DOSE-12650 format. One record per residue (C-alpha): residue number from 1; x, y, z. Coordinates in steps of 0.5 Angstrom, whole numbers, plus 500, padded with zeros to 3 digits. Layout:
% DOSE-12650
NUM / X / Y / Z
...
% end
This chain:
% DOSE-12650
1 / 523 / 532 / 516
2 / 525 / 525 / 512
3 / 532 / 523 / 512
4 / 535 / 523 / 505
5 / 537 / 516 / 502
6 / 544 / 514 / 504
7 / 545 / 510 / 498
8 / 544 / 515 / 492
9 / 547 / 511 / 487
10 / 541 / 506 / 488
11 / 535 / 511 / 488
12 / 530 / 511 / 483
13 / 526 / 516 / 480
14 / 519 / 518 / 480
15 / 517 / 514 / 474
16 / 520 / 508 / 477
17 / 517 / 508 / 484
18 / 510 / 509 / 481
19 / 511 / 503 / 476
20 / 513 / 499 / 482
21 / 507 / 501 / 486
22 / 502 / 500 / 480
23 / 505 / 493 / 479
24 / 506 / 491 / 486
25 / 501 / 485 / 489
26 / 502 / 487 / 496
27 / 505 / 492 / 501
28 / 507 / 492 / 508
29 / 502 / 497 / 512
30 / 505 / 500 / 518
31 / 502 / 503 / 524
32 / 504 / 505 / 531
33 / 500 / 501 / 537
34 / 498 / 505 / 543
35 / 503 / 501 / 547
36 / 508 / 504 / 543
37 / 510 / 498 / 539
38 / 510 / 498 / 531
39 / 505 / 494 / 528
40 / 506 / 492 / 520
41 / 502 / 487 / 516
42 / 501 / 485 / 509
43 / 495 / 488 / 505
44 / 493 / 488 / 498
45 / 493 / 495 / 495
46 / 491 / 499 / 489
47 / 495 / 505 / 487
48 / 491 / 510 / 484
49 / 490 / 518 / 483
50 / 497 / 519 / 487
51 / 494 / 515 / 493
52 / 495 / 508 / 496
53 / 488 / 505 / 498
54 / 487 / 498 / 502
55 / 481 / 495 / 505
56 / 479 / 492 / 511
57 / 474 / 490 / 516
58 / 470 / 495 / 520
59 / 474 / 494 / 526
60 / 481 / 491 / 528
61 / 488 / 493 / 531
62 / 490 / 497 / 525
63 / 484 / 502 / 525
64 / 485 / 503 / 532
65 / 492 / 505 / 531
66 / 490 / 510 / 525
67 / 485 / 513 / 530
68 / 490 / 514 / 535
69 / 496 / 516 / 530
70 / 494 / 517 / 523
71 / 502 / 517 / 521
72 / 504 / 511 / 517
73 / 509 / 508 / 513
74 / 508 / 503 / 507
75 / 513 / 498 / 504
76 / 513 / 495 / 497
77 / 518 / 490 / 495
78 / 518 / 488 / 487
79 / 522 / 482 / 484
80 / 528 / 480 / 488
81 / 534 / 475 / 486
82 / 539 / 473 / 491
83 / 546 / 474 / 488
84 / 550 / 469 / 492
85 / 557 / 471 / 488
86 / 556 / 478 / 490
87 / 554 / 477 / 497
88 / 548 / 481 / 495
89 / 541 / 481 / 493
90 / 538 / 484 / 486
91 / 531 / 488 / 488
92 / 527 / 494 / 488
93 / 523 / 497 / 493
94 / 519 / 503 / 495
95 / 517 / 506 / 502
96 / 512 / 511 / 503
97 / 510 / 515 / 509
98 / 504 / 519 / 510
99 / 497 / 519 / 513
100 / 492 / 514 / 513
101 / 484 / 516 / 513
102 / 478 / 513 / 511
103 / 474 / 514 / 505
104 / 467 / 514 / 503
105 / 462 / 514 / 498
106 / 465 / 516 / 491
107 / 472 / 515 / 493
108 / 470 / 508 / 497
109 / 467 / 506 / 490
110 / 472 / 508 / 486
111 / 478 / 504 / 490
112 / 474 / 498 / 491
113 / 473 / 498 / 483
114 / 480 / 499 / 482
115 / 481 / 493 / 487
116 / 477 / 489 / 482
117 / 481 / 491 / 476
118 / 487 / 490 / 479
119 / 486 / 483 / 482
120 / 480 / 480 / 479
121 / 480 / 483 / 472
122 / 477 / 477 / 469
123 / 471 / 477 / 473
124 / 468 / 484 / 473
125 / 460 / 482 / 474
126 / 462 / 477 / 480
127 / 466 / 483 / 483
128 / 461 / 488 / 483
129 / 456 / 483 / 486
130 / 461 / 481 / 491
131 / 462 / 489 / 493
132 / 455 / 490 / 494
133 / 454 / 484 / 499
134 / 460 / 486 / 503
135 / 460 / 494 / 502
136 / 457 / 495 / 509
137 / 462 / 491 / 512
138 / 468 / 494 / 509
139 / 472 / 500 / 510
140 / 477 / 503 / 505
141 / 483 / 507 / 508
142 / 487 / 512 / 503
143 / 494 / 513 / 505
144 / 495 / 521 / 503
145 / 503 / 520 / 501
146 / 507 / 526 / 504
147 / 514 / 523 / 502
148 / 516 / 517 / 498
149 / 523 / 514 / 496
150 / 525 / 508 / 492
151 / 531 / 504 / 491
152 / 534 / 498 / 487
153 / 540 / 494 / 485
% end
């Protein structure tokens, strides 16, 4: 169902893949619009319990796309360095394919607290207050991973 990586010599192992996902600051979340065009946008995310989570407003383009087709991809690129003398780039990246679904209650709370831990760890109390104010205006989407690959040079 999913293509094999062409450059096997650059394929990463699962531990390296999960490390890139854990430390990445943002990823590109891609869906298919109703008009058939791809729609990709950068989102902050957390990787926990074997899934990727991000949050968004209660309406918008990506949510419309997920309702129409829950198959998505997600790409994270780690540190890069141009290698001018080699006409190449040193990089690390991960691509995920999966299905997007909204989460609720305990799972939503868990994901939102993971965001505080990842992006605002020095402000846990303020983070909790912020979440309480914005909770109803926030949707949390989970990507259930069906296929994952990583590559580096």
